[in-house]
C-alpha positions as CSV (number, residue, x, y, z in Angstrom):
1,M,6.0,144.0,149.2
2,I,5.8,146.7,146.5
3,E,6.5,146.1,142.8
4,H,7.7,149.0,140.6
5,R,7.8,149.5,136.9
6,G,9.7,152.5,135.5
7,L,11.9,155.1,137.1
8,D,11.4,157.5,134.1
9,L,14.9,157.1,132.7
10,P,15.6,157.6,129.0
11,M,17.8,154.5,128.3
12,F,16.0,151.8,130.3
13,E,13.0,151.1,132.4
14,P,14.0,148.9,135.4
15,Y,11.4,146.8,137.1
16,F,12.0,145.9,140.8
17,R,10.5,144.6,144.0
18,E,10.8,146.6,147.2
19,A,10.1,145.9,150.8
20,G,10.9,147.2,154.3
21,A,12.7,150.2,155.7
22,G,16.1,150.9,157.0
23,P,19.6,150.4,155.5
24,G,19.5,149.6,151.8
25,V,20.1,146.1,150.4
26,V,20.1,145.4,146.6
27,C,19.7,141.8,145.6
28,V,20.7,140.6,142.1
29,H,19.3,137.3,140.8
30,S,20.9,134.4,138.9
31,N,20.4,133.4,135.2
32,A,17.1,131.8,134.2
33,S,15.6,133.4,137.2
34,S,14.2,136.8,138.3
35,S,13.7,139.1,141.2
36,S,11.1,136.6,142.5
37,Q,13.9,134.3,143.7
38,W,14.5,136.8,146.5
39,R,11.0,136.9,147.9
40,A,11.8,134.9,151.0
41,L,14.9,136.9,151.8
42,M,13.1,140.2,151.3
43,E,10.4,139.1,153.7
44,R,13.1,138.0,156.2
45,L,15.0,141.3,156.0
46,A,12.0,143.7,155.7
47,S,11.8,144.4,159.4
48,G,15.2,146.0,159.5
49,F,16.3,146.7,156.0
50,H,15.1,148.5,152.8
51,V,15.4,145.7,150.3
52,L,15.2,146.1,146.5
53,A,15.4,143.3,143.9
54,P,15.5,144.2,140.2
55,D,14.8,142.1,137.1
56,M,17.9,142.1,134.9
57,H,18.0,142.1,131.1
58,G,15.9,139.3,129.6
59,A,14.5,138.3,133.0
60,G,11.0,138.6,134.4
61,K,9.7,142.0,133.6
62,G,13.1,143.5,133.0
63,P,14.3,145.0,129.7
64,D,14.7,142.7,126.7
65,W,18.1,141.3,126.0
66,P,19.5,143.3,123.1
67,T,19.7,141.5,119.7
68,D,21.9,144.0,117.9
69,R,25.0,143.6,120.1
70,P,26.6,141.7,122.9
71,L,25.6,142.7,126.4
72,S,28.3,143.3,129.0
73,L,28.2,143.0,132.8
74,R,28.9,146.7,132.9
75,E,25.7,147.4,131.1
76,E,23.9,145.2,133.7
77,V,25.5,147.4,136.3
78,K,24.1,150.5,134.5
79,L,20.7,148.9,134.8
80,L,21.2,148.6,138.5
81,A,22.2,152.3,138.9
82,P,18.8,153.8,139.7
83,I,17.9,150.9,142.0
84,C,21.2,151.4,143.9
85,S,20.5,155.2,144.2
86,R,17.1,154.4,145.7
87,A,18.8,152.1,148.2
88,G,20.8,155.1,149.5
89,T,24.5,155.3,150.4
90,P,26.1,153.2,151.6
91,F,24.1,150.1,150.8
92,S,24.7,146.3,150.8
93,L,24.8,144.3,147.7
94,V,23.7,140.6,147.4
95,G,24.3,138.5,144.3
96,H,23.9,134.9,143.2
97,S,25.6,133.3,140.2
98,Y,25.4,135.7,137.3
99,G,24.0,138.3,139.7
100,G,27.1,137.7,141.9
101,A,29.3,138.5,138.9
102,V,27.3,141.7,138.2
103,A,27.6,142.6,141.9
104,L,31.4,142.2,141.8
105,V,31.7,144.5,138.8
106,A,29.4,147.0,140.5
107,A,31.5,146.9,143.7
108,A,34.7,147.4,141.7
109,Q,33.3,150.5,140.0
110,E,31.8,152.1,143.1
111,P,33.5,150.6,146.2
112,Q,32.8,153.6,148.4
113,S,29.0,153.2,147.9
114,I,28.9,149.6,149.3
115,C,29.2,148.7,152.9
116,A,28.9,145.0,152.6
117,L,28.9,142.4,149.8
118,V,27.2,139.0,149.8
119,L,28.0,136.5,147.1
120,Y,26.8,133.0,146.4
121,E,29.1,131.5,143.8
122,P,29.5,134.5,141.5
123,T,30.1,133.1,138.0
124,L,32.8,135.5,136.8
125,F,34.4,132.9,134.6
126,A,36.8,135.3,133.0
127,L,38.8,135.1,136.3
128,V,39.4,131.4,135.7
129,D,40.6,131.9,132.1
130,A,42.9,134.7,133.2
131,A,44.5,132.5,136.0
132,F,44.8,129.2,134.2
133,P,45.4,128.2,130.5
134,R,42.8,126.0,128.9
135,P,41.8,123.3,129.4
136,N,40.7,124.5,132.8
137,D,37.8,124.2,135.3
138,A,35.6,126.6,133.3
139,D,35.4,124.1,130.4
140,D,32.3,122.4,132.0
141,I,30.1,125.4,131.6
142,R,31.6,126.2,128.2
143,Q,30.6,122.8,126.9
144,T,27.1,123.1,128.5
145,V,26.5,126.4,126.7
146,E,27.7,124.9,123.4
147,R,25.2,122.1,123.8
148,A,22.4,124.5,124.8
149,G,23.3,126.7,121.8
150,A,23.1,123.8,119.4
151,A,19.6,122.9,120.8
152,L,18.5,126.5,120.3
153,A,19.8,126.5,116.8
154,A,17.7,123.4,116.2
155,G,14.6,125.3,117.5
156,N,14.4,123.2,120.7
157,R,14.2,125.5,123.7
158,S,13.2,122.7,126.0
159,A,16.3,120.8,125.3
160,A,18.4,123.9,125.7
161,A,16.8,124.5,129.1
162,E,17.4,120.9,130.1
163,H,21.2,121.2,129.3
164,F,21.4,124.4,131.3
165,I,19.2,123.5,134.3
166,D,20.6,120.0,134.7
167,F,24.1,121.3,134.7
168,W,23.5,123.7,137.6
169,M,21.0,121.6,139.5
170,G,21.9,118.0,138.7
171,A,20.7,115.4,136.2
172,G,16.9,115.1,136.1
173,A,16.3,118.6,137.5
174,W,14.6,119.8,134.3
175,P,12.2,116.9,133.9
176,A,11.2,117.5,137.6
177,T,10.7,121.2,137.0
178,P,6.9,122.1,137.3
179,Q,5.3,123.0,134.0
180,S,4.3,126.3,135.6
181,R,8.0,127.3,135.8
182,R,9.2,125.9,132.5
183,T,7.7,128.6,130.2
184,A,9.7,131.4,131.9
185,I,12.9,129.4,131.9
186,E,12.6,128.4,128.3
187,A,12.0,132.1,127.4
188,A,15.1,133.1,129.4
189,V,17.4,130.4,128.1
190,V,17.5,131.9,124.6
191,N,20.1,134.3,126.2
192,V,22.4,131.5,127.3
193,Q,25.1,132.3,124.8
194,G,24.9,136.0,125.7
195,W,25.3,135.2,129.4
196,C,28.3,133.1,128.7
197,Q,29.9,135.9,126.6
198,A,29.3,138.5,129.2
199,L,30.8,136.3,132.0
200,F,33.9,135.2,130.0
201,S,34.7,138.6,128.5
202,E,34.4,140.8,131.6
203,P,37.8,142.7,131.8
204,T,37.8,143.4,135.6
205,P,41.0,141.7,136.8
206,L,41.3,139.7,140.0
207,K,43.8,142.3,141.2
208,A,41.1,145.0,141.1
209,L,38.7,142.8,143.1
210,G,41.5,142.2,145.6
211,A,41.4,145.9,146.4
212,L,37.8,145.9,147.4
213,P,37.6,147.5,150.9
214,M,34.2,146.2,152.1
215,P,33.6,143.0,154.1
216,V,32.5,140.1,151.8
217,L,30.5,137.0,152.6
218,L,31.5,134.4,150.0
219,M,29.2,131.3,150.0
220,V,29.6,128.1,148.1
221,G,27.8,124.7,147.8
222,K,30.0,121.6,148.2
223,N,28.0,119.9,145.4
224,S,28.4,122.7,142.9
225,P,30.1,122.3,139.4
226,A,33.9,122.8,139.1
227,S,33.5,126.1,137.2
228,A,31.6,127.8,140.0
229,R,33.9,126.5,142.7
230,A,37.0,127.6,140.8
231,V,35.8,131.2,140.7
232,T,35.0,131.0,144.4
233,R,38.5,129.7,145.2
234,L,40.2,132.6,143.4
235,L,38.1,135.1,145.1
236,A,38.6,133.5,148.5
237,E,42.3,134.0,148.1
238,A,42.1,137.5,146.7
239,L,39.5,139.4,148.6
240,P,41.1,141.1,151.7
241,R,38.0,141.1,154.0
242,V,36.3,137.8,153.0
243,E,34.4,135.4,155.1
244,T,33.9,132.0,153.3
245,L,31.0,129.7,154.1
246,E,30.6,126.3,152.5
247,F,27.3,124.5,152.6
248,E,27.8,120.8,153.0
249,D,24.6,119.6,151.2
250,L,23.9,122.4,148.8
251,G,24.7,123.0,145.1
252,H,24.9,126.1,142.9
253,M,21.2,126.9,143.2
254,G,21.3,126.9,147.0
255,P,19.6,130.3,147.4
256,V,16.7,129.1,145.3
257,T,16.4,125.5,146.5
258,H,17.3,126.0,150.2
259,P,16.5,129.6,151.1
260,E,15.8,128.4,154.7
261,V,19.5,127.5,154.9
262,V,21.1,130.3,153.0
263,N,19.0,133.3,154.0
264,P,19.8,133.2,157.8
265,A,23.5,133.4,156.9
266,I,22.9,136.4,154.7
267,E,20.9,138.1,157.4
268,E,23.4,137.5,160.1
269,F,26.3,138.9,158.0
270,L,24.3,142.0,157.0
271,C,23.3,142.7,160.6
272,R,27.0,142.6,161.6
273,H,28.3,144.8,158.7
274,T,25.5,147.2,157.9
275,V,26.1,150.9,158.3
276,T,23.1,152.5,159.9
């Protein structure tokens, strides 16, 4: 697997991992994660695909999260642009959680460039607020971000990380997290309010997503929080060429906790829908 820093662009310097040869696949990671979450998938696909996985803003070796302004999902899509160009056209796009929301916005902007879209619980919470007045199913993540934000304001990154990780992975997940992983997560969680703002303020409407022409694999864990499942339900009803797959024993972090379950489904779908 090759790791790259810098494609000599004036506005940003994307870092990405790269493996294999063949039709292009770009993988976008979740919050509090990095391109490293896709290592197992990249190894699995490398024999038949050219797989690229970038680090997004504030993640891994990616560009710093801006401190002078809010960051939008559309700016995250701009960060992806040189990676997508390297993948060739058309390419497949894989996204998990926040990365799934970024992938949806990218697909809406350049649908002709994408031959297949794979999403595991994209957290585009703006769709829930647009469809249902508050209180609604997105309130659980809103409340979690408020608690994490209060912990950050008190200078306690560990407590902020605990609120966030336990919400997505279940009570007790943070105390069980190895110390070797905690430092990176605590560094990333300072962006939790920015993540929330980007996901709740994205203006792409459900109607626009309902016009996406490519086949979509939409995956969801049965044990996931209400907010994530609510987004998935809306997309399952709107996307015209969608295949839905629910994992009985998984939660929101299924691609990270159980890649041996999720990755074969991704590979099978890509093999059926990839343009060679």
